[in-house]
C-alpha positions as CSV (number, residue, x, y, z in Angstrom):
1,M,132.2,243.6,97.5
2,I,129.2,245.9,97.5
3,T,129.3,245.8,93.6
4,K,129.8,241.6,93.8
5,N,126.9,241.5,95.8
6,I,124.4,243.8,94.2
7,L,125.0,242.3,90.8
8,Y,124.2,239.0,92.6
9,L,121.2,240.0,93.9
10,V,120.1,241.7,90.6
11,F,120.2,238.6,88.7
12,F,118.9,236.4,92.2
13,I,115.8,238.3,92.1
14,G,115.3,237.7,87.9
15,Y,115.3,234.0,88.7
16,F,112.1,234.3,90.6
17,N,111.1,236.8,88.7
18,L,110.8,234.3,86.0
19,L,108.8,232.1,87.7
20,Q,106.2,234.9,88.7
21,A,105.4,236.1,85.4
22,Q,101.7,236.0,85.0
23,E,100.9,237.0,81.4
24,P,101.7,233.9,79.0
25,T,103.1,236.4,76.3
26,E,105.0,238.3,78.2
27,K,106.6,235.1,79.7
28,V,107.5,234.5,76.6
29,S,108.8,237.4,75.3
30,L,110.8,238.1,78.7
31,F,111.6,234.7,80.4
32,K,112.6,232.0,77.5
33,D,115.1,232.5,75.1
34,S,114.3,232.4,71.3
35,T,117.1,230.2,70.8
36,D,116.5,227.0,72.5
37,G,113.2,227.7,74.3
38,A,114.9,227.9,77.8
39,Y,114.1,230.1,81.2
40,D,116.4,233.1,80.8
41,I,116.3,236.4,81.7
42,S,118.3,238.3,79.5
43,N,115.5,240.0,77.4
44,W,114.0,241.0,81.4
45,L,117.4,242.7,82.1
46,L,117.6,244.5,79.0
47,K,114.4,246.3,79.6
48,K,114.9,246.6,83.3
49,E,114.4,250.1,84.5
50,G,113.1,251.9,88.0
51,F,113.1,250.0,91.3
52,L,113.2,246.8,92.1
53,L,113.4,244.4,95.6
54,I,115.8,242.4,96.3
55,P,115.6,239.2,99.0
56,S,118.9,237.0,99.3
57,I,120.2,234.6,101.3
58,I,123.7,235.1,103.7
59,T,125.6,231.9,104.0
60,E,129.3,233.4,105.3
61,P,130.4,231.1,108.1
62,A,132.2,233.6,110.0
63,V,128.3,235.3,110.8
64,G,126.5,232.6,110.3
65,Y,122.9,232.4,108.4
66,G,121.0,234.9,107.8
67,A,118.9,237.2,105.2
68,M,119.4,240.5,103.1
69,A,117.0,242.9,101.5
70,T,118.1,245.5,99.0
71,A,116.1,248.4,97.0
72,V,117.7,249.2,93.7
73,Y,116.9,252.0,91.4
74,F,117.9,251.6,87.6
75,H,118.5,255.0,86.5
76,S,118.4,253.6,82.7
77,S,117.6,250.4,81.0
78,Y,120.9,247.9,79.6
79,S,119.5,248.8,76.3
80,E,118.6,252.0,76.3
81,K,121.9,253.1,77.6
82,H,124.0,250.5,75.5
83,G,126.0,249.4,78.0
84,P,125.7,248.7,81.8
85,P,123.3,250.7,83.8
86,S,123.6,253.1,86.7
87,M,122.2,251.8,89.8
88,S,121.8,253.3,93.3
89,G,119.8,251.5,96.7
90,V,119.8,251.0,99.8
91,I,120.3,247.4,101.6
92,G,119.8,245.9,105.0
93,G,120.6,242.0,106.1
94,G,121.1,240.3,109.8
95,T,122.4,237.1,110.3
96,E,121.6,234.8,113.7
97,N,124.5,235.8,115.4
98,G,123.3,239.1,116.2
99,T,125.2,240.7,113.0
100,W,123.5,243.4,110.7
101,M,124.2,245.6,108.2
102,V,122.1,248.8,106.8
103,G,123.6,251.0,104.2
104,V,123.2,252.8,101.0
105,F,125.1,252.9,97.8
106,H,125.6,254.1,94.3
107,V,127.4,252.2,91.3
108,G,127.8,254.7,88.4
109,Y,129.0,253.8,84.8
110,W,129.7,257.0,83.0
111,K,130.9,258.4,79.3
112,N,130.2,255.2,77.3
113,D,131.8,252.8,80.2
114,R,135.1,255.2,80.3
115,L,134.3,256.0,84.0
116,R,133.3,253.8,86.5
117,Y,132.4,255.0,89.9
118,M,131.2,253.1,93.0
119,G,130.6,254.9,96.6
120,A,128.7,253.7,99.6
121,V,127.9,254.5,103.4
122,A,127.0,251.6,105.8
123,R,126.6,251.2,109.5
124,T,127.3,247.6,110.7
125,D,127.3,245.8,114.1
126,A,129.3,242.1,113.6
127,N,129.8,239.1,115.3
128,I,133.1,237.4,114.3
129,G,135.0,234.7,115.2
130,F,139.0,236.0,116.2
131,Y,141.9,233.9,115.8
132,G,144.6,236.4,116.8
133,S,145.2,237.9,113.3
134,G,149.1,236.8,113.6
135,A,149.5,238.9,116.5
136,I,148.2,236.5,119.4
137,T,149.6,232.9,119.1
138,D,147.6,231.9,122.1
139,L,144.5,231.6,119.8
140,T,146.1,229.6,117.3
141,G,143.3,226.7,116.2
142,E,140.7,228.5,118.6
143,S,138.6,232.1,118.2
144,I,136.9,234.2,121.0
145,N,134.0,236.6,119.9
146,L,135.0,239.8,117.9
147,N,132.2,242.6,118.3
148,M,132.8,245.5,115.7
149,D,130.3,248.5,115.6
150,A,131.4,250.4,112.6
151,W,130.7,253.2,110.6
152,I,131.7,253.0,106.6
153,L,132.3,255.3,104.0
154,L,133.7,254.0,100.6
155,Q,134.5,256.4,97.5
156,Q,136.4,254.6,94.1
157,L,136.5,255.9,90.7
158,K,138.4,254.7,87.6
159,G,138.9,256.0,84.4
160,R,139.8,253.8,81.1
161,I,143.0,254.3,79.3
162,G,142.6,255.5,76.0
163,R,140.5,252.2,74.0
164,S,142.7,250.2,75.4
165,N,141.7,247.6,78.5
166,F,143.8,249.2,80.9
167,F,141.9,251.2,83.8
168,V,143.4,253.7,86.3
169,G,142.2,255.3,89.3
170,G,141.7,255.3,93.1
171,K,139.5,254.5,96.2
172,Y,138.9,256.2,100.1
173,L,137.7,253.9,102.5
174,L,137.1,255.6,105.9
175,L,136.2,253.0,108.8
176,D,135.4,254.1,112.4
177,T,135.0,251.0,114.9
178,E,134.4,250.2,118.2
179,N,135.8,246.9,118.8
180,T,134.8,244.6,121.8
181,F,136.4,241.3,122.8
182,E,134.5,238.7,124.3
183,V,136.9,238.1,127.2
184,P,140.0,240.0,127.8
185,V,142.6,239.8,125.6
186,D,145.9,240.0,127.7
187,E,147.6,241.6,124.9
188,P,149.6,245.7,124.7
189,E,148.2,246.3,121.5
190,F,144.5,245.5,122.4
191,H,144.8,247.7,125.4
192,G,142.1,244.8,127.3
193,A,138.8,243.9,125.8
194,E,137.7,247.3,124.0
195,L,139.4,249.4,121.7
196,S,138.2,252.1,119.5
197,S,140.1,252.4,116.0
198,V,139.7,254.3,112.7
199,L,141.3,253.7,109.5
200,S,141.7,256.0,106.6
201,E,143.3,254.9,103.4
202,A,144.2,256.1,99.9
203,S,145.0,253.5,97.6
204,L,146.1,253.9,93.8
205,I,144.2,250.8,91.1
206,L,145.6,249.6,88.2
207,N,143.8,247.3,85.9
208,Y,143.9,245.3,83.1
209,D,140.9,243.5,81.7
210,S,140.6,241.5,78.7
211,R,137.8,239.3,79.8
212,N,135.0,238.4,77.3
213,N,132.5,239.1,80.1
214,V,132.5,240.2,83.6
215,F,129.8,238.2,84.8
216,S,131.0,234.4,83.6
217,P,134.4,234.7,81.8
218,T,135.6,231.8,79.4
219,K,138.4,233.5,78.0
220,G,140.8,236.3,79.0
221,F,142.6,237.9,81.8
222,F,142.2,240.3,84.6
223,I,144.7,242.1,86.7
224,D,144.5,244.1,89.5
225,W,147.1,245.9,91.7
226,S,146.6,248.4,94.4
227,G,148.9,250.5,96.8
228,T,147.5,251.8,99.7
229,Y,148.6,254.7,102.3
230,S,147.3,255.6,105.5
231,D,149.1,258.3,107.9
232,D,148.1,260.2,111.4
233,W,147.4,263.3,109.4
234,M,144.4,261.7,107.6
235,G,142.8,261.0,110.3
236,G,143.8,257.5,110.7
237,D,145.2,255.1,113.6
238,G,148.8,255.5,111.9
239,L,151.2,254.9,109.1
240,Y,151.1,252.2,107.1
241,G,151.1,250.5,103.8
242,R,149.5,247.6,101.9
243,M,150.0,246.4,98.2
244,G,148.1,243.9,96.7
245,I,147.8,241.7,93.5
246,D,145.0,240.0,92.3
247,L,145.5,237.9,88.4
248,L,142.6,235.9,87.4
249,S,143.0,233.7,83.8
250,Y,140.1,232.2,81.9
251,L,141.3,228.9,79.3
252,R,139.0,227.0,77.2
253,A,140.7,223.9,76.8
254,T,138.0,222.4,75.2
255,D,134.1,223.2,73.7
256,N,133.4,222.0,77.0
257,L,135.8,222.2,79.5
258,L,137.0,225.3,80.9
259,V,140.1,225.8,83.1
260,S,140.7,229.0,85.4
261,M,143.2,230.3,87.6
262,R,143.4,233.1,90.5
263,I,146.8,234.0,92.3
264,E,146.4,236.4,94.5
265,S,149.2,238.5,97.3
266,N,148.8,240.8,99.4
267,Y,151.5,242.5,101.9
268,T,151.9,244.8,104.8
269,F,154.2,247.5,105.9
270,G,154.2,249.2,109.4
271,N,151.7,249.3,111.9
272,V,148.5,247.8,110.3
273,P,145.4,247.5,112.5
274,F,144.9,243.8,113.6
275,Y,141.7,243.9,112.4
276,A,143.0,245.5,108.6
277,R,145.4,242.9,108.1
278,P,145.1,240.5,105.1
279,M,142.7,237.5,105.4
280,V,143.1,234.5,103.1
281,Q,139.4,234.3,101.0
282,L,138.7,230.8,99.8
283,R,135.4,229.2,99.6
284,G,135.0,227.2,102.6
285,A,137.3,229.3,104.6
286,P,136.0,232.2,107.3
287,L,136.9,235.4,107.1
288,M,139.3,236.4,109.8
289,K,140.3,233.2,110.6
290,Y,143.2,232.7,108.0
291,Q,144.8,236.5,108.9
292,N,148.2,238.1,109.2
293,K,151.0,241.0,108.1
294,N,150.9,239.3,104.3
295,T,149.0,236.9,102.1
296,S,149.2,234.6,99.1
297,V,146.6,232.6,97.7
298,F,146.1,229.7,94.7
299,E,143.1,228.8,93.5
300,A,142.0,226.5,90.3
301,E,138.4,225.8,88.8
302,V,137.2,223.6,86.1
303,D,133.7,224.4,84.6
304,W,132.7,221.0,82.3
305,K,129.4,221.5,80.3
306,V,127.0,218.5,80.9
307,Y,124.2,219.1,79.3
308,R,123.1,222.4,77.2
309,R,122.8,224.8,79.8
310,W,124.5,223.3,83.0
311,S,127.8,222.8,83.8
312,L,129.4,221.2,86.6
313,I,132.4,222.9,88.5
314,G,135.4,221.2,90.5
315,F,137.4,223.7,92.7
316,T,140.6,223.3,94.5
317,G,143.2,225.8,96.0
318,I,145.6,226.5,99.0
319,G,146.3,230.0,101.2
320,N,148.7,231.0,103.5
321,A,149.0,234.0,105.9
322,Y,152.3,235.0,107.6
323,S,154.3,237.5,109.0
324,S,157.1,237.5,106.4
325,L,158.9,236.1,103.7
326,S,161.0,234.7,105.7
327,E,158.5,232.9,108.0
328,F,156.5,231.8,104.8
329,D,157.0,228.0,106.0
330,K,155.7,229.3,109.2
331,G,152.4,230.7,108.2
332,K,149.0,229.3,109.1
333,S,148.1,227.8,105.9
334,V,144.6,226.3,104.6
335,R,143.5,224.0,101.7
336,N,139.8,223.9,100.1
337,Y,138.5,221.7,97.8
338,G,134.9,221.8,96.5
339,S,132.2,221.3,93.7
340,G,129.1,223.0,92.7
341,F,127.1,223.5,89.4
342,R,126.1,226.6,87.0
343,Y,123.0,227.1,84.7
344,I,123.3,229.9,81.7
345,L,120.6,232.4,83.3
346,A,121.2,235.0,80.5
347,R,123.0,233.9,77.5
348,K,123.3,237.3,75.8
349,F,125.1,238.7,78.9
350,G,127.3,235.2,79.4
351,A,125.8,235.2,82.7
352,K,125.6,231.7,85.3
353,M,124.2,231.1,88.4
354,G,124.5,228.4,91.1
355,M,125.8,227.0,93.9
356,D,128.8,226.0,95.1
357,F,130.0,223.3,98.6
358,A,133.3,223.9,99.8
359,F,135.5,221.9,102.2
360,T,138.7,222.9,104.3
361,Q,140.4,220.8,106.7
362,D,138.1,222.4,109.6
363,D,135.1,223.9,108.0
364,F,132.5,223.2,105.5
365,A,130.1,226.3,103.6
366,F,128.1,226.2,100.7
367,Y,126.9,229.8,98.3
368,F,124.8,230.8,96.0
369,V,126.6,232.2,93.2
370,F,126.0,234.3,90.4
371,G,128.6,234.2,87.5
372,T,131.7,233.2,89.2
373,A,133.2,232.8,92.8
374,W,135.7,235.3,91.8
375,L,133.3,238.3,90.5
376,R,135.4,241.3,90.2
């Protein structure tokens, strides 16, 4: 998530910088494409290094509207390294419902992109609508406020297997939380209105990535498998496990029409803390609203090029949160649909930017999108 936000923010500020360039000769060389004369930040990104201050807007319906700012340090330029530059930074933001977050991070691409590292430490105080996570049926259709005061530590390292498209690696997540419910919840699992909890998880990760670019792919596949383990001896709350698989596919149907699909499933084993249960992630669906021991998601999207660098987006999907495979038909399901637009902002990187407007049966949300909504 942090990687996705940072990459999006970097391109976001680049878009505004192109409007603020003062020297005509610099504006043409850095912010216009010589092939069509259109606004383009490819050359600016190729040369960029050093510090950059990045503002952004938060539109996640689970926490309300807000703002975020990031100070990023580029350790080299893209052209100097002939690949993605390593980045370090500080991030902070808040929303209208009192949610706030601050943190530091580092994203590293080492050994000619044979090793990929991501690390972060963050503190957050989040107010989120809690719908029971499948454990409390009395909250079906309604929510209470859940305040999560948490420290987060994330460490992840992946390595490329030979010269193939496969990556293998591991991830460690530590999440220390103080959870407070707005009203008492009369369930043994929650021990009243307050609950302290610690996640300490180790995950094995296996990726296959044949996409032609990671920002706005037009062909190829991305497959991600992860297995997660937690136990008392690791400092967490108990013994449990998770397994997840994520499949993205991109097919060019015609010169102007791209068809994409996403399939995602997550399964848990043992007594997973309520807030760590899998949740359905679809555009238009608030976080933690559709949550249970297992989730399945299918989403399809079409991208239709209508004029030069501009394209229209249409998407629809379905997600289900359920307690077990035998109870799949009794799960809490959600359907989404919506539309949006994209502009090719960095042609040399194959990167687009735009907005999406999404509806579900109960909610509406809009998003500023860098690349694809499924950025991985």
